[in-house]
Phi, psi and omega in degrees: 000317180298320179296322180295318180296316178298316179298319179300311182289327176295317178295318178300316178297319180297323182281317184273338182306306180298325178295317179296319179295318178295319179296323178300314181292318183291332185254017180296140176285162179294135182280147175291137177252125180242163173298146183305320180294318179292320179295325177296322177295317179297316179299321178295320178292328181289345179295341179269006182241142176221130178258119173268130191210168165246140185299323185252014177287125181300326180287326175292321177299319178301317179291317179297324177296318178294321177299319179294316181300322181271002181055052181255128178263074181264134178298137179245135178234127180279119183250017184287317182263155177302138180164190186294324181291318178294320179296320178295321178296314180294320179296317183280321186259333182099349179202158180273067182259130179233158353289151180218126179255121176266122181249118181252127180273179184295336179277354180093005177279140182250141173240137182250121182247123181246170181080125184300319181296319179292320179295314180297320178297319178298313182296318178295319179294322183277322187241351186293326181274357183264100181233000000 
């Protein structure tokens, strides 16, 4: 029974995944346009941020849309399959929960922020007023 359930959801992901990705691109909000110097400063600040995600997770899509709206160039790491990104997520957070934003301060300390609403609120608070 367990194998059947896994097969069902794997098949569902295979069928709906491309549709979800196309919808993400088609429904993206208009991106903020900033002066080049200001955008360069924002890009420099974004180097301290990493988004751990699954490509077809609806909550990850929500965060990526907000990143696009705010014109943020945040590194994205796919943590769906076993590998170094998933291992880093489990090591830092304790579980493979996405979306997860790793925020590294100037001293090299990392803070892990989970939940799409919390991540979007953080991004809007930090970068939303900078236009």
